[in-house]
C-alpha positions as CSV (number, residue, x, y, z in Angstrom):
1,X,0.0,0.0,0.0
2,X,1.1,3.6,-0.6
3,X,3.0,5.5,2.0
4,X,1.8,9.1,2.8
5,X,3.7,11.6,4.8
6,X,1.7,14.2,6.7
7,X,3.8,17.3,7.8
8,X,1.9,19.7,10.1
9,X,2.9,21.2,13.5
10,X,-0.7,20.8,14.7
11,X,-1.4,17.3,16.2
12,X,-5.1,17.8,15.7
13,X,-4.6,18.3,11.9
14,X,-2.4,15.4,11.6
15,X,-4.9,13.1,13.4
16,X,-7.8,14.3,11.3
17,X,-5.9,13.8,8.0
18,X,-4.6,10.3,9.2
19,X,-8.1,9.3,10.1
20,X,-9.4,10.3,6.6
21,X,-6.7,8.5,4.8
22,X,-6.5,5.3,6.8
23,X,-10.0,4.6,5.4
24,X,-8.2,3.9,2.1
25,X,-5.6,1.8,3.7
26,X,-2.6,4.1,3.3
27,X,0.4,3.7,5.5
28,X,0.9,7.0,7.3
29,X,4.0,8.8,8.6
30,X,3.8,12.1,10.5
31,X,6.3,15.0,10.9
32,X,5.9,18.2,13.0
33,X,7.8,20.5,10.6
34,X,9.5,20.6,7.2
35,X,12.9,19.7,8.5
36,X,11.6,16.5,10.2
37,X,9.5,15.9,7.0
38,X,12.6,16.2,4.8
39,X,14.4,13.6,6.9
40,X,11.4,11.2,6.6
41,X,11.4,11.8,2.8
42,X,15.0,10.7,2.7
43,X,14.6,7.7,5.0
44,X,11.2,6.3,3.9
45,X,10.6,7.6,0.3
46,X,6.8,8.3,0.6
47,X,4.5,8.1,-2.4
48,X,2.9,11.4,-1.5
49,X,3.4,14.2,1.0
50,X,0.7,16.4,2.6
51,X,2.3,19.6,4.1
52,X,1.0,22.6,5.9
53,X,2.6,26.0,5.1
54,X,3.0,27.7,8.5
55,X,5.3,25.6,10.7
56,X,8.3,26.3,12.9
57,X,11.9,25.4,12.0
58,X,11.2,24.8,8.2
59,X,7.9,25.9,6.7
60,X,6.0,24.4,3.8
61,X,7.5,26.8,1.2
62,X,11.1,25.9,2.5
63,X,10.2,22.3,2.4
64,X,9.0,22.6,-1.2
65,X,12.2,24.5,-2.1
66,X,14.3,21.8,-0.5
67,X,12.7,19.1,-2.5
68,X,13.4,21.1,-5.7
69,X,17.0,21.8,-4.7
70,X,17.5,18.1,-4.1
71,X,15.6,17.2,-7.2
72,X,13.3,15.0,-5.3
73,X,10.2,14.3,-7.3
74,X,7.6,13.5,-4.6
75,X,4.1,14.7,-5.2
76,X,3.3,17.2,-2.5
77,X,-0.1,18.5,-1.7
78,X,-0.3,21.7,0.5
79,X,-3.0,21.8,3.1
80,X,-3.2,25.4,4.5
81,X,-5.5,27.8,6.2
82,X,-3.8,30.6,4.1
83,X,-6.5,31.3,1.4
84,X,-4.5,34.1,-0.4
85,X,-3.8,33.6,-4.0
86,X,-0.1,34.5,-3.4
87,X,0.4,31.5,-1.1
88,X,-1.4,29.1,-3.5
89,X,0.6,30.5,-6.5
90,X,3.9,30.3,-4.6
91,X,3.1,26.7,-3.6
92,X,2.5,25.7,-7.3
93,X,5.6,27.6,-8.5
94,X,7.7,25.5,-6.0
95,X,6.2,22.3,-7.3
96,X,3.1,21.5,-5.2
97,X,0.7,19.3,-7.2
98,X,-2.4,20.5,-5.4
99,X,-3.5,23.0,-2.7
100,X,-6.4,22.2,-0.3
101,X,-7.9,24.8,2.2
102,X,-7.9,23.9,5.9
103,X,-9.9,22.2,7.3
104,X,-9.8,19.7,4.5
105,X,-13.1,18.0,3.5
106,X,-12.8,14.2,3.8
107,X,-14.0,13.4,0.3
108,X,-11.9,16.1,-1.4
109,X,-8.7,15.1,0.4
110,X,-9.2,11.3,-0.3
111,X,-9.9,12.0,-4.0
112,X,-6.8,14.2,-4.4
113,X,-4.6,11.9,-2.6
114,X,-5.9,8.9,-4.6
115,X,-5.5,10.7,-7.9
116,X,-2.0,11.8,-7.1
117,X,-0.8,8.4,-6.0
118,X,-2.5,6.6,-9.0
119,X,-0.9,9.1,-11.4
120,X,2.5,8.6,-9.9
121,X,2.2,4.8,-9.8
């Protein structure tokens, strides 16, 4: 089964996303910031990453930039409460494959993750 990495400093958000995705049988990893997430990407090679933008230590933009710098092609979906077009556009320009507003709707999240993983596989 596909491995999904959730990067979010809010434990509640990680729990909610995990609950939504476990229905589809995904194996889930969690990180509390971009730096921890990047380490997990190196160690576990997830099929898909779900990342928040606003986090301590390394934010979502910096995480996306690090993936680009290291030429790591892991589909990353941003899940953020930031609804400004600038944040959305910057996420896409740094390689995000999708952008979902917080709190995510279960059906939308499951559909997007399924599509991203099926496209990659």
